[in-house]
C-alpha positions in Angstrom: -12.6 14.5 19.8 -13.8 17.6 18.1 -15.5 17.5 14.7 -12.4 19.2 13.2 -10.1 16.7 14.8 -12.2 13.8 13.5 -12.1 15.3 10.0 -8.3 15.5 10.2 -8.2 11.9 11.5 -10.2 10.8 8.4 -7.6 12.5 6.1 -4.8 10.7 7.9 -6.7 7.4 7.5 -6.9 7.9 3.8 -3.1 8.5 3.6 -2.5 5.4 5.8 -4.7 3.3 3.5 -2.5 4.3 0.5 0.5 3.3 2.6 -0.9 -0.1 3.4 -1.6 -0.6 -0.3 2.1 0.3 -1.1 3.2 -2.3 1.4 1.3 -4.9 -0.6 -1.9 -5.3 1.3 -5.1 -6.0 -0.5 -7.7 -3.2 -0.6 -9.9 -5.1 1.9 -7.0 -5.9 4.3 -5.9 -2.2 4.2 -9.4 -1.1 5.0 -9.6 -3.5 7.9 -6.3 -2.2 9.3 -7.5 1.4 9.0 -10.8 0.6 10.7 -9.0 -1.2 13.5 -6.4 1.6 14.0 -8.9 4.5 13.8 -11.8 4.5 16.1 -14.4 5.5 13.5 -18.0 6.1 14.3 -20.5 4.1 12.2 -21.1 7.2 10.1 -17.3 7.7 9.6 -16.9 4.1 8.5 -19.6 4.6 5.9 -17.9 7.8 4.6 -14.6 6.0 4.5 -16.0 3.1 2.6 -17.7 5.4 0.1 -14.4 7.1 -0.4 -12.9 3.7 -1.2 -15.7 3.1 -3.8 -14.6 6.4 -5.5 -11.0 5.2 -5.5 -12.0 1.9 -7.0 -14.0 3.6 -9.7 -11.1 5.9 -10.6 -8.8 2.8 -10.9 -11.3 1.1 -13.1 -11.7 4.1 -15.4 -7.9 4.3 -15.7 -7.8 0.6 -16.6 -5.8 -0.4 -13.6 -8.5 -2.7 -12.2 -11.0 -4.8 -14.0 
């Protein structure tokens, strides 16, 4: 897969993560589903998890998560 295709795949994974959350999955379960469905490299897994950290921080700042 080309570098551009992998970047697009990462964006779709982020959208899918939000969809798993809307279905009632926990953050961890949604992440595990994404990592199972998408064949991320180790580097991509790290990037995805750092993206999740940013999402968690924004939820905390908004008061949605304690």
